[in-house]
Phi, psi and omega in degrees: 000139197278324191207027176223197185278018198271010183288335175277139181292318181272130177259135181301143181301323179300322179292320179296318181293319178301318177295319181295325179297323175297325179295327177300314178295320182299331181258331183288318180304304181291329180299315181285326179304316181298327179283314181298327187296339176299328181297329181301320181274310189287326186248334183251358171077024177296128176285172186302320183292327176293317178302315182298317181296317180292328183284317189269315190300312180300328180287323176293318175303316180298319183290339177277318184284335182301309180298324178296318179296323178299317179295315181298314182296318180298334187246019181277127174260121184199151177288345177267006185091191187250008182236320196299317184296324180288322178299317179297310181297316181298318180299318181292315180299315180301314182299312181294313183296323183297320179293311185292324185294339182259008177276068183253142182231138178300330183296333179284160181290158179300317181296319179298312181298321180297307183292325177300310181293318182301311184291320179291329178291328175296317178298319179299314182291332173295317176298321179297322177295314178304320183279305198287322183295307177295328181296312179298320178298325176305316182295321180296328187259011182283337180210151174270346192279136183305311184275329180297328177298319178294321180298318179299313182291326179295315180295319179298315180292326179299314179290318182296330182296337180297336175300320183279342172286318184282317190307315183302336182284348174294332175302316183292314184294315185299323186257013176267114182297343176288338179265310184221145179293334178204162179293329178300315177293321183301312183292328178298316183278318182293330180300327179291318182286341174276315189293316186296306179295325180291322177296321178296316178298323182295325184271354179303313178300325180294327184275329191243345178273124187283145174217149178264161182299144176246016184301328184262013182277152181267073181262169174295138179292140178247098177212171185300319182296325186275355190295321178296315178296328180297322180297322177294320180292326176298315179297320178296322179296321177300315181297318180295321180295317183284351173288341179279112188301316183294332177289322176299321179297316180299313181296316181296316181294318179296315179305314184292312184290310186295318186276334171295320177297313183290331177301316182271340178300325179293344181265358187304313181303312184294319182296315182291312185293318187271326180283321187260336187232020175057031177085007181267099184296322181295322180293333183290342175054235184265006188292332176290312179297322183295327180300309180291320183294312181291325176298317179292323177295321177299319177297317185294310189262346184242302190293308186297314176298319182291316182293326178295318178294315180299320180297321181291323183276315187257344188098163189290318184295313182296321178299319179298312184295318180295316181299317181291326175298319178297321181296325178298320176301318180297316180297319180294322178299324180297334177297321183270338190259003168274090186246119179306133179088347180230062184298332182300339185293331181294340180299329181299326183278339190300320179300325179286311180304322185292341182295333184294289183284332183293328182267344192303304188283333175300312183284314186293321179291327175293318178296322180300320178299322177295321182290329177298328175297319179298317179299318180296321178295322182283321190247343185079006181248147177252109192230062178299323183296315181295315181294320177297319181295318180295315182300313182283338173298317178300319181294315186289316178296318178297325179297320178295320178295321180300322178299318179292321180295325178301314178296323180296320179296317178301319180291318183298317183278349179076031182286137178233112184294348180275352180255150174282166186298319184298340178267356181209048185303318182295321180294318180294319176297325177296316176301315180299320180296312177299319182303322184271324192253341176297315177295329178298317179299312179298320182292317180298318178296320179295319179295323178296317180298319185274358187301321181253024172300128193239023175264096176258184185298320182297313182291321178299318180292324177297319179296318180297320180297318179297320179294319180294320179297318179297317181295321180294320181298325181289330184275348180283000000 
């Protein structure tokens, strides 16, 4: 391994936890952002086109800046290493931007609120790029060991999942008049209480994960003159990464599973309220929040420990296939267990359902670290930043597509939120059908793609041995 503390196979638990605390910030910021954004439409009167612009443009901006950040981070010469300084700066920018972007007042004009929020959200996503690309790359380079990589990602995902346990309860707090007089006031105050602890969590990896100096490394020069050439090199790096067949499989499988899940996740509120409570949101009580919260708890205490154990015993590919197979059972169970008047029945399906998205990033991020070894063997370059940027680019672009697909499903089934269920039973049943079986389709296709993935422990160790021999030969 070229430039960090990773020569030891075992990584200290403190280092794993420091990395995991960063994951909490990485997941908590967007989790709460998705909840707060409802206020823009419901309380501040943003029309649909403003919502679309705010939803899509920052993510497209993010998907462009991520690869550039990956290239810069991979080639940074510094006595602090090539990641930590960016993680620190990104965490601070995110915290400040998050507070300011939610200081919106009804008294201001709609146009003012729109541009104010739009510009601050660009600053926030710029901070997210500064933070997330080097941060993810940090995780890839923390260990050379096949199984230790899974352990690092499992602990990080375990800590990060608490964001999804906590986030759904913001729905309850925001709209409870005992807490806040209005949701508009709630987001102004709650954004401060979210931003400060999350910014602190974001900078923890920068402060506590050790890195060695890269001042003497033979990296690409980063200067103003070279910036145009760097863009060409970024494109070349993308092409080289996608030439690796197993990496294409990883990206394709993640795209299908994650975005099929997110397409229907946006429908959760409607399915629960209309399928189980005849369209009465007040009657649904905490059952919408409970769905997300219990699913995240199942991931935290059940899925991640089990998938880590399965990966160690069976290998990463088999663990992935078994976990996704279990999730299909969960989705099918949800078809039978959404019973009007008996909302508690869906809880039975959640432990199975959680295996899909809950196991995905633990296994896939561990596999990505193995593939980066192949790239180093092929090219002689160590490019965690570029690979992390490409992998998450697939996730982010797909997430934007998932948002559009959610709206398409609502249109296709003819669902109208102004009608009760008894007046549109076929539309509600259609939503329920998509909710249960659209992710099954994405999961089955992903399993097919990953069926002949061929990086097992034996091959990963062979690649590592070749890299070590090459490195030893250079030092003689």
